[in-house]
All heavy atoms as an XYZ file, in Angstrom:
710
protein
N      -7.317    -25.714     21.914
C      -6.580    -25.077     20.827
C      -6.016    -23.755     21.335
O      -6.758    -22.893     21.766
C      -7.532    -24.849     19.648
C      -6.878    -24.297     18.434
S      -7.986    -24.107     17.021
C      -8.428    -25.787     16.677
N      -4.720    -23.619     21.305
C      -4.084    -22.399     21.800
C      -3.300    -21.718     20.686
O      -2.459    -22.331     20.034
C      -3.119    -22.724     22.947
C      -2.421    -21.501     23.489
C      -1.361    -21.826     24.532
O      -1.245    -22.987     24.940
O      -0.646    -20.888     24.917
N      -3.626    -20.445     20.458
C      -2.883    -19.621     19.513
C      -2.029    -18.665     20.327
O      -2.535    -17.990     21.225
C      -3.832    -18.851     18.599
C      -4.602    -19.726     17.662
C      -5.860    -20.196     17.997
C      -4.060    -20.100     16.444
C      -6.575    -20.998     17.129
C      -4.763    -20.911     15.563
C      -6.019    -21.356     15.913
N      -0.749    -18.612     20.017
C       0.177    -17.743     20.745
C       0.695    -16.678     19.789
O       1.221    -16.989     18.725
C       1.332    -18.561     21.298
C       2.315    -17.742     22.120
C       3.329    -18.625     22.778
C       2.720    -19.038     24.104
N       3.653    -19.691     24.992
N       0.543    -15.406     20.174
C       1.024    -14.292     19.377
C       2.413    -13.895     19.853
O       2.617    -13.603     21.030
C       0.071    -13.087     19.485
O      -1.239    -13.491     19.076
C       0.542    -11.940     18.602
N       3.353    -13.919     18.925
C       4.729    -13.503     19.196
C       4.982    -12.200     18.435
O       4.064    -11.640     17.842
C       5.687    -14.609     18.763
C       5.397    -15.992     19.371
C       6.258    -17.050     18.735
C       5.576    -15.971     20.870
N       6.199    -11.704     18.435
C       6.503    -10.426     17.784
C       6.124    -10.399     16.308
O       5.549     -9.427     15.831
C       7.992    -10.087     17.912
C       8.374     -9.688     19.319
O       7.476     -9.275     20.088
O       9.560     -9.800     19.654
N       6.473    -11.441     15.574
C       6.261    -11.414     14.126
C       5.568    -12.669     13.603
O       5.709    -13.032     12.447
C       7.585    -11.207     13.396
C       8.573    -12.337     13.646
O       8.304    -13.212     14.491
O       9.618    -12.330     12.979
N       4.815    -13.332     14.480
C       4.083    -14.520     14.047
C       3.020    -14.893     15.053
O       3.054    -14.446     16.198
C       5.020    -15.700     13.813
C       5.693    -16.227     15.063
C       6.585    -17.433     14.814
C       7.800    -17.022     14.046
N       8.727    -18.112     13.775
N       2.091    -15.722     14.594
C       1.109    -16.340     15.476
C       1.242    -17.838     15.251
O       1.314    -18.305     14.106
C      -0.325    -15.851     15.190
C      -0.423    -14.338     15.454
C      -1.333    -16.619     16.042
C      -1.752    -13.720     15.083
N       1.282    -18.576     16.347
C       1.538    -20.012     16.292
C       0.389    -20.762     16.964
O      -0.118    -20.333     18.007
C       2.866    -20.338     17.016
C       3.182    -21.812     16.956
C       4.013    -19.528     16.432
N      -0.018    -21.889     16.361
C      -0.969    -22.797     17.005
C      -0.159    -23.875     17.701
O       0.681    -24.526     17.088
C      -1.924    -23.439     15.997
C      -2.648    -24.611     16.596
C      -3.651    -24.422     17.537
C      -2.306    -25.915     16.262
C      -4.291    -25.495     18.125
C      -2.940    -26.992     16.844
C      -3.933    -26.778     17.775
O      -4.559    -27.836     18.362
N      -0.404    -24.056     18.987
C       0.328    -25.038     19.788
C      -0.675    -26.059     20.325
O      -1.692    -25.677     20.914
C       1.073    -24.349     20.943
C       2.059    -23.328     20.368
C       1.784    -25.366     21.818
C       2.701    -22.435     21.384
N      -0.378    -27.348     20.125
C      -1.279    -28.381     20.618
C      -1.101    -28.621     22.113
O      -0.274    -27.981     22.764
C      -1.130    -29.681     19.805
C       0.190    -30.395     20.040
O       0.997    -30.015     20.878
N       0.413    -31.444     19.270
N      -1.867    -29.561     22.651
C      -1.851    -29.845     24.087
C      -0.480    -30.309     24.584
O      -0.140    -30.139     25.744
C      -2.901    -30.912     24.429
C      -4.329    -30.505     24.134
C      -4.700    -30.625     22.655
O      -4.100    -31.431     21.913
O      -5.583    -29.872     22.229
N       0.298    -30.926     23.689
C       1.628    -31.406     24.059
C       2.697    -30.308     23.970
O       3.860    -30.551     24.261
C       2.037    -32.591     23.172
C       1.240    -33.855     23.419
C      -0.113    -33.831     22.723
O      -0.218    -33.279     21.602
O      -1.086    -34.347     23.305
N       2.304    -29.119     23.511
C       3.243    -28.017     23.410
C       3.976    -27.936     22.082
O       4.942    -27.191     21.951
N       3.505    -28.692     21.096
C       4.132    -28.699     19.777
C       3.459    -27.683     18.861
O       2.227    -27.641     18.782
C       4.018    -30.105     19.139
O       4.600    -31.059     20.026
C       4.720    -30.171     17.795
N       4.262    -26.877     18.176
C       3.726    -25.918     17.207
C       3.333    -26.686     15.946
O       4.163    -27.344     15.329
C       4.756    -24.860     16.878
N       2.041    -26.601     15.585
C       1.538    -27.327     14.424
C       1.110    -26.423     13.277
O       0.826    -26.915     12.192
C       0.365    -28.225     14.825
C       0.690    -29.363     15.783
C      -0.571    -30.135     16.120
C       1.740    -30.282     15.186
N       1.041    -25.130     13.521
C       0.663    -24.193     12.463
C       1.168    -22.811     12.838
O       1.293    -22.486     14.020
C      -0.855    -24.172     12.295
N       1.472    -22.006     11.812
C       1.896    -20.633     12.095
C       1.710    -19.743     10.882
O       1.626    -20.209      9.750
C       3.330    -20.573     12.578
C       4.383    -20.812     11.535
C       5.791    -20.691     12.111
O       6.094    -21.347     13.112
O       6.568    -19.913     11.534
N       1.620    -18.464     11.179
C       1.606    -17.427     10.157
C       2.682    -16.421     10.544
O       2.765    -16.014     11.702
C       0.216    -16.760     10.019
C       0.189    -15.772      8.855
C      -0.236    -16.115     11.316
C      -1.207    -15.330      8.454
N       3.539    -16.090      9.581
C       4.656    -15.181      9.822
C       4.377    -13.825      9.193
O       3.907    -13.754      8.057
C       5.945    -15.731      9.214
C       6.335    -17.077      9.792
O       6.033    -17.330     10.964
O       6.932    -17.876      9.056
N       4.697    -12.747      9.932
C       4.521    -11.388      9.403
C       5.673    -10.498      9.836
O       5.533     -9.607     10.662
C       3.162    -10.792      9.799
C       2.734    -11.037     11.223
C       3.099    -10.176     12.239
C       1.951    -12.133     11.540
C       2.692    -10.394     13.547
C       1.531    -12.366     12.844
C       1.909    -11.481     13.851
N       6.857    -10.725      9.230
C       8.010     -9.885      9.561
C       7.798     -8.436      9.120
O       7.092     -8.161      8.148
C       9.157    -10.538      8.798
C       8.501    -11.288      7.692
C       7.161    -11.712      8.201
N       8.446     -7.529      9.816
C       8.355     -6.103      9.496
C       9.075     -5.781      8.194
O      10.151     -6.298      7.920
C       8.979     -5.266     10.606
O       8.211     -5.357     11.771
N       8.459     -4.906      7.429
C       9.078     -4.343      6.229
C       9.678     -2.991      6.614
O      10.785     -2.648      6.215
C       8.042     -4.175      5.099
C       8.628     -3.445      3.908
C       7.474     -5.527      4.691
N       8.905     -2.224      7.382
C       9.352     -0.955      7.952
C       8.534     -0.735      9.224
O       7.831     -1.643      9.667
C       9.240      0.198      6.939
C       7.831      0.414      6.413
O       6.852      0.271      7.198
O       7.675      0.738      5.225
N       8.601      0.459      9.788
C       7.936      0.712     11.068
C       6.423      0.549     11.026
O       5.808      0.236     12.037
C       8.277      2.111     11.566
C       9.708      2.262     12.014
C       9.997      3.657     12.529
O       9.066      4.471     12.686
O      11.178      3.938     12.781
N       5.814      0.751      9.861
C       4.363      0.713      9.784
C       3.806     -0.400      8.896
O       2.599     -0.483      8.702
C       3.843      2.066      9.273
O       4.335      2.306      7.965
N       4.684     -1.257      8.386
C       4.254     -2.272      7.421
C       4.865     -3.632      7.746
O       6.024     -3.711      8.133
C       4.686     -1.870      5.997
O       4.284     -0.521      5.746
C       4.077     -2.783      4.946
N       4.054     -4.679      7.565
C       4.543     -6.052      7.691
C       4.252     -6.799      6.395
O       3.422     -6.382      5.591
C       3.896     -6.809      8.878
C       4.192     -6.119     10.191
C       2.415     -7.005      8.668
N       4.939     -7.907      6.227
C       4.743     -8.782      5.081
C       4.245    -10.125      5.607
O       4.979    -10.812      6.313
C       6.069     -8.960      4.338
C       6.000    -10.004      3.244
O       4.931    -10.438      2.844
N       7.148    -10.412      2.768
N       2.990    -10.474      5.303
C       2.550    -11.830      5.635
C       3.190    -12.724      4.587
O       2.751    -12.800      3.445
C       1.027    -11.966      5.667
C       0.448    -11.109      6.794
C       0.641    -13.443      5.849
C      -1.053    -11.217      6.973
N       4.263    -13.381      5.005
C       5.134    -14.078      4.071
C       4.960    -15.588      4.054
O       5.400    -16.246      3.110
C       6.592    -13.762      4.395
O       6.888    -14.157      5.721
N       4.329    -16.136      5.084
C       4.311    -17.593      5.186
C       3.167    -18.041      6.087
O       2.988    -17.496      7.181
C       5.651    -18.044      5.772
C       5.857    -19.507      5.803
N       6.032    -20.263      4.686
C       5.924    -20.363      6.845
C       6.212    -21.521      5.028
N       6.141    -21.614      6.331
N       2.412    -18.999      5.613
C       1.389    -19.657      6.426
C       1.590    -21.150      6.245
O       1.670    -21.626      5.116
C      -0.035    -19.270      5.954
O      -0.155    -17.859      5.966
C      -1.095    -19.868      6.852
N       1.689    -21.862      7.346
C       1.886    -23.315      7.265
C       1.005    -23.998      8.301
O       0.843    -23.508      9.415
C       3.373    -23.699      7.453
C       3.882    -23.340      8.824
C       3.598    -25.170      7.177
N       0.404    -25.117      7.879
C      -0.439    -25.920      8.762
C      -0.014    -27.376      8.608
O       0.105    -27.872      7.485
C      -1.940    -25.754      8.404
C      -2.804    -26.655      9.275
C      -2.368    -24.303      8.544
N       0.208    -28.044      9.726
C       0.573    -29.454      9.711
C      -0.505    -30.269      8.986
O      -1.700    -29.960      9.081
C       0.721    -29.954     11.153
C       1.255    -31.356     11.228
O       2.487    -31.517     11.107
O       0.438    -32.298     11.405
N      -0.076    -31.295      8.276
C      -1.012    -32.142      7.520
C      -2.148    -32.669      8.390
O      -3.276    -32.817      7.918
C      -0.278    -33.323      6.884
C       0.611    -32.906      5.725
O       0.416    -31.799      5.181
O       1.506    -33.695      5.356
N      -1.878    -32.939      9.658
C      -2.900    -33.491     10.552
C      -4.041    -32.517     10.826
O      -5.104    -32.921     11.299
C      -2.264    -33.917     11.880
O      -1.787    -32.790     12.598
N      -3.843    -31.229     10.514
C      -4.861    -30.203     10.776
C      -5.484    -29.628      9.508
O      -6.358    -28.767      9.594
C      -4.246    -29.059     11.588
C      -3.745    -29.408     12.972
C      -3.050    -28.208     13.595
C      -4.884    -29.876     13.858
N      -5.034    -30.072      8.364
C      -5.537    -29.513      7.102
C      -7.045    -29.700      6.984
O      -7.600    -30.691      7.432
C      -4.838    -30.176      5.917
C      -3.348    -29.925      5.886
C      -2.999    -28.835      4.899
N      -1.641    -28.377      5.107
C      -0.652    -28.619      4.269
N      -0.864    -29.309      3.174
N       0.539    -28.146      4.527
N      -7.689    -28.707      6.385
C      -9.126    -28.774      6.156
C      -9.979    -28.398      7.352
O     -11.190    -28.531      7.315
N      -9.368    -27.899      8.415
C     -10.116    -27.548      9.621
C     -10.243    -26.039      9.816
O     -10.708    -25.580     10.852
C      -9.436    -28.160     10.854
C      -9.425    -29.672     10.828
C      -8.772    -30.251     12.061
O      -8.907    -29.726     13.166
N      -8.044    -31.340     11.890
N      -9.811    -25.255      8.828
C      -9.937    -23.802      8.925
C      -8.857    -23.125      9.748
O      -8.988    -21.954     10.100
N      -7.784    -23.838     10.061
C      -6.725    -23.293     10.903
C      -5.997    -22.139     10.203
O      -5.736    -21.103     10.807
C      -5.713    -24.380     11.324
C      -6.415    -25.510     12.084
C      -4.568    -23.786     12.139
C      -7.029    -25.130     13.395
N      -5.688    -22.297      8.917
C      -4.991    -21.219      8.187
C      -5.846    -19.957      8.153
O      -5.336    -18.852      8.327
C      -4.633    -21.674      6.777
N      -7.141    -20.108      7.951
C      -8.037    -18.960      7.949
C      -8.092    -18.283      9.309
O      -8.085    -17.053      9.406
N      -8.134    -19.093     10.356
C      -8.159    -18.537     11.714
C      -6.857    -17.797     12.010
O      -6.873    -16.696     12.578
C      -8.384    -19.656     12.729
C      -8.477    -19.184     14.149
C      -9.703    -18.317     14.365
C      -9.861    -17.962     15.840
N     -10.920    -16.986     16.052
N      -5.722    -18.374     11.617
C      -4.435    -17.703     11.809
C      -4.399    -16.361     11.086
O      -3.932    -15.359     11.635
C      -3.296    -18.576     11.302
C      -2.868    -19.751     12.169
C      -1.948    -20.675     11.383
C      -2.196    -19.271     13.436
N      -4.899    -16.338      9.855
C      -4.876    -15.109      9.065
C      -5.797    -14.061      9.673
O      -5.435    -12.881      9.761
C      -5.241    -15.400      7.601
O      -4.422    -16.479      7.126
C      -5.026    -14.182      6.721
N      -6.964    -14.482     10.131
C      -7.879    -13.546     10.782
C      -7.262    -12.990     12.072
O      -7.335    -11.777     12.332
C      -9.200    -14.240     11.099
C     -10.196    -13.331     11.784
C     -11.496    -14.025     12.119
O     -11.562    -15.269     12.102
O     -12.461    -13.304     12.417
N      -6.663    -13.861     12.864
C      -6.013    -13.398     14.100
C      -4.882    -12.421     13.790
O      -4.723    -11.409     14.480
C      -5.468    -14.590     14.887
C      -6.499    -15.481     15.573
C      -5.836    -16.754     16.096
C      -7.207    -14.741     16.692
N      -4.105    -12.714     12.759
C      -3.018    -11.813     12.364
C      -3.574    -10.467     11.923
O      -3.061     -9.414     12.321
C      -2.180    -12.439     11.255
N      -4.625    -10.487     11.107
C      -5.224     -9.236     10.633
C      -5.729     -8.396     11.803
O      -5.488     -7.182     11.860
C      -6.360     -9.534      9.653
N      -6.410     -9.026     12.750
C      -6.921     -8.298     13.912
C      -5.780     -7.757     14.781
O      -5.830     -6.616     15.242
C      -7.844     -9.197     14.748
C      -9.179     -9.470     14.080
C     -10.049     -8.230     13.926
O      -9.975     -7.316     14.782
O     -10.803     -8.163     12.943
N      -4.769     -8.568     14.982
C      -3.602     -8.139     15.773
C      -2.909     -6.948     15.116
O      -2.584     -5.957     15.784
C      -2.638     -9.319     15.909
C      -1.317     -8.969     16.495
N      -1.141     -8.700     17.832
C      -0.091     -8.832     15.919
C       0.128     -8.411     18.051
N       0.788     -8.487     16.911
N      -2.690     -7.039     13.815
C      -1.983     -5.972     13.099
C      -2.827     -4.708     13.001
O      -2.302     -3.599     13.036
C      -1.541     -6.481     11.732
C      -0.507     -7.626     11.821
C      -0.369     -8.332     10.492
C       0.826     -7.098     12.324
N      -4.135     -4.875     12.916
C      -5.039     -3.722     12.911
C      -4.911     -2.951     14.229
O      -4.808     -1.725     14.231
C      -6.477     -4.197     12.712
C      -7.498     -3.104     12.618
C      -8.864     -3.697     12.343
C      -9.879     -2.633     12.060
N     -11.180     -3.221     11.677
N      -4.897     -3.677     15.342
C      -4.751     -3.038     16.656
C      -3.423     -2.311     16.786
O      -3.323     -1.296     17.469
C      -4.878     -4.076     17.768
C      -6.272     -4.571     17.971
C      -6.323     -5.640     19.041
C      -7.700     -6.253     19.094
N      -7.745     -7.453     19.933
N      -2.396     -2.832     16.122
C      -1.074     -2.212     16.169
C      -0.907     -1.095     15.141
O       0.140     -0.457     15.087
C       0.003     -3.273     15.961
C       0.080     -4.248     17.117
C       1.431     -4.887     17.259
O       2.203     -4.929     16.272
O       1.721     -5.354     18.363
N      -1.930     -0.867     14.318
C      -1.866      0.191     13.318
C      -0.938     -0.115     12.160
O      -0.416      0.807     11.521
N      -0.747     -1.388     11.867
C       0.164     -1.795     10.791
C      -0.586     -2.023      9.488
O      -1.740     -2.433      9.484
C       0.884     -3.098     11.165
C       1.638     -3.061     12.459
C       2.964     -2.407     12.314
C       3.723     -2.484     13.635
N       5.076     -2.112     13.532
N       0.099     -1.760      8.399
C      -0.388     -2.100      7.066
C       0.236     -3.440      6.671
O       1.311     -3.808      7.156
C      -0.016     -1.027      6.041
C      -0.763      0.265      6.244
C      -2.229      0.089      5.921
C      -2.964      1.416      5.981
N      -4.381      1.266      5.654
N      -0.438     -4.143      5.767
C      -0.036     -5.500      5.408
C       0.240     -5.613      3.916
O      -0.556     -5.152      3.092
C      -1.145     -6.505      5.790
C      -1.388     -6.468      7.294
C      -0.809     -7.906      5.312
C      -2.645     -7.196      7.739
N       1.354     -6.265      3.609
C       1.648     -6.702      2.240
C       1.591     -8.228      2.285
O       2.457     -8.854      2.900
C       3.046     -6.246      1.780
C       3.155     -4.733      1.800
C       3.360     -6.801      0.388
C       4.569     -4.209      1.591
N       0.565     -8.836      1.694
C       0.498    -10.295      1.726
C       1.236    -10.902      0.526
O       0.780    -10.805     -0.605
C      -1.005    -10.582      1.656
C      -1.578     -9.423      0.912
C      -0.665     -8.248      1.197
N       2.376    -11.525      0.772
C       3.084    -12.214     -0.309
C       2.850    -13.721     -0.263
O       3.099    -14.409     -1.242
C       4.597    -11.914     -0.287
O       5.139    -12.309      0.961
C       4.862    -10.434     -0.538
N       2.382    -14.225      0.842
C       1.999    -15.632      0.963
C       0.765    -15.871      0.098
O      -0.196    -15.095      0.145
C       1.687    -15.937      2.431
S       0.807    -17.466      2.717
N       0.775    -16.924     -0.699
C      -0.346    -17.187     -1.607
C      -1.657    -17.396     -0.855
O      -2.710    -16.927     -1.297
C      -0.047    -18.376     -2.519
O       0.186    -19.542     -1.751
N      -1.610    -18.057      0.287
C      -2.840    -18.258      1.058
C      -3.363    -16.915      1.575
O      -4.556    -16.628      1.490
C      -2.640    -19.225      2.237
C      -3.933    -19.404      2.990
C      -4.869    -20.328      2.560
C      -4.252    -18.577      4.068
C      -6.088    -20.449      3.201
C      -5.469    -18.685      4.714
C      -6.379    -19.624      4.278
O      -7.602    -19.722      4.908
N      -2.471    -16.091      2.112
C      -2.893    -14.789      2.642
C      -3.486    -13.910      1.545
O      -4.483    -13.228      1.766
C      -1.721    -14.086      3.321
N      -2.881    -13.935      0.353
C      -3.437    -13.164     -0.764
C      -4.879    -13.586     -1.033
O      -5.774    -12.752     -1.180
C      -2.608    -13.374     -2.030
C      -1.297    -12.669     -2.038
C      -0.581    -12.956     -3.352
C       0.800    -12.399     -3.390
N       1.489    -12.685     -4.645
N      -5.113    -14.911     -1.097
C      -6.444    -15.427     -1.356
C      -7.409    -15.038     -0.235
O      -8.530    -14.604     -0.484
C      -6.396    -16.955     -1.498
C      -7.743    -17.593     -1.721
S      -7.724    -19.370     -1.409
C      -7.459    -19.417      0.359
N      -6.954    -15.149      1.014
C      -7.805    -14.839      2.157
C      -8.241    -13.379      2.128
O      -9.418    -13.078      2.331
C      -7.071    -15.155      3.462
C      -7.943    -15.072      4.668
C      -8.691    -16.077      5.218
C      -8.191    -13.907      5.479
N      -9.372    -15.610      6.317
C      -9.077    -14.287      6.496
C      -7.729    -12.597      5.442
C      -9.528    -13.397      7.470
C      -8.179    -11.702      6.399
C      -9.068    -12.103      7.404
N      -7.318    -12.471      1.872
C      -7.675    -11.053      1.822
C      -8.608    -10.758      0.643
O      -9.490     -9.906      0.767
C      -6.436    -10.160      1.794
C      -5.832     -9.965      3.157
C      -4.727    -10.704      3.554
C      -6.376     -9.067      4.062
C      -4.175    -10.545      4.819
C      -5.839     -8.896      5.330
C      -4.734     -9.642      5.712
N      -8.448    -11.459     -0.469
C      -9.382    -11.302     -1.596
C     -10.797    -11.715     -1.189
O     -11.770    -11.128     -1.642
C      -8.932    -12.134     -2.802
C      -7.747    -11.544     -3.536
O      -7.423    -10.348     -3.309
O      -7.132    -12.278     -4.340
N     -10.895    -12.724     -0.341
C     -12.197    -13.240      0.096
C     -12.775    -12.496      1.299
O     -13.909    -12.750      1.690
C     -12.084    -14.731      0.425
C     -11.769    -15.581     -0.773
C     -11.562    -17.042     -0.417
O     -11.487    -17.425      0.748
N     -11.448    -17.867     -1.441
N     -11.997    -11.608      1.891
C     -12.438    -10.858      3.069
C     -12.205     -9.361      2.863
O     -11.316     -8.759      3.468
C     -11.696    -11.356      4.324
C     -12.055    -12.750      4.684
N     -11.416    -13.841      4.141
C     -13.024    -13.234      5.503
C     -11.950    -14.935      4.633
N     -12.932    -14.603      5.446
N     -13.033     -8.753      2.010
C     -12.847     -7.323      1.688
C     -12.997     -6.407      2.894
O     -12.554     -5.259      2.859
C     -13.916     -7.052      0.631
C     -14.925     -8.142      0.809
C     -14.166     -9.333      1.301
N     -13.593     -6.892      3.971
C     -13.722     -6.067      5.176
C     -12.370     -5.732      5.801
O     -12.269     -4.835      6.632
C     -14.641     -6.762      6.220
C     -14.098     -8.050      6.803
C     -14.447     -9.312      6.014
O     -14.697     -9.232      4.797
O     -14.433    -10.398      6.629
N     -11.310     -6.419      5.363
C      -9.960     -6.147      5.847
C      -9.107     -5.413      4.801
O      -7.918     -5.229      5.023
C      -9.269     -7.444      6.261
C      -9.840     -8.062      7.513
C     -10.740     -9.119      7.444
C      -9.488     -7.584      8.769
C     -11.272     -9.688      8.591
C      -9.995     -8.144      9.928
C     -10.904     -9.185      9.829
O     -11.423     -9.747     10.971
N      -9.711     -4.980      3.707
C      -8.937     -4.367      2.624
C      -8.253     -3.064      3.052
O      -7.226     -2.688      2.485
C      -9.810     -4.120      1.399
O     -10.837     -3.197      1.698
N      -8.784     -2.394      4.078
C      -8.156     -1.160      4.546
C      -6.786     -1.411      5.192
O      -6.008     -0.484      5.363
C      -9.077     -0.430      5.532
C      -9.399     -1.240      6.780
O      -9.651     -2.460      6.655
O      -9.399     -0.656      7.872
N      -6.480     -2.666      5.520
C      -5.192     -3.005      6.122
C      -4.106     -3.205      5.071
O      -2.920     -3.205      5.388
C      -5.294     -4.285      6.950
C      -6.199     -4.227      8.172
C      -6.285     -5.593      8.818
C      -5.689     -3.199      9.154
N      -4.509     -3.397      3.817
C      -3.546     -3.694      2.763
C      -2.821     -2.454      2.276
O      -3.412     -1.380      2.159
C      -4.243     -4.392      1.602
C      -4.917     -5.708      1.928
C      -5.646     -6.244      0.716
C      -3.912     -6.726      2.461
N      -1.544     -2.633      2.015
C      -0.732     -1.525      1.501
C      -0.557     -1.703      0.019
O      -0.408     -2.757     -0.507
C       0.626     -1.504      2.214
C       1.469     -0.354      1.777
C       2.626     -0.169      2.716
C       3.341      1.112      2.320
N       4.416      1.419      3.213
């Protein structure tokens, strides 16, 4: 399982090189991003991939000193369930 971090997203890529899941966090301004979209291929549903993507995004953005506005419904739920990351929310 390989997760690749790009400028404004983290992508899960399978062994064949196909992107099967991603979380997008485009910039709102210099210090803020919007977690706007989380998608997981049907073949991976129920395996915790969306949660792992969100956790990786939170850790990545924390290291970059960014604040997060979660507009994606999954991300909103994830942050509600993980109060240890509430300091990242704007």
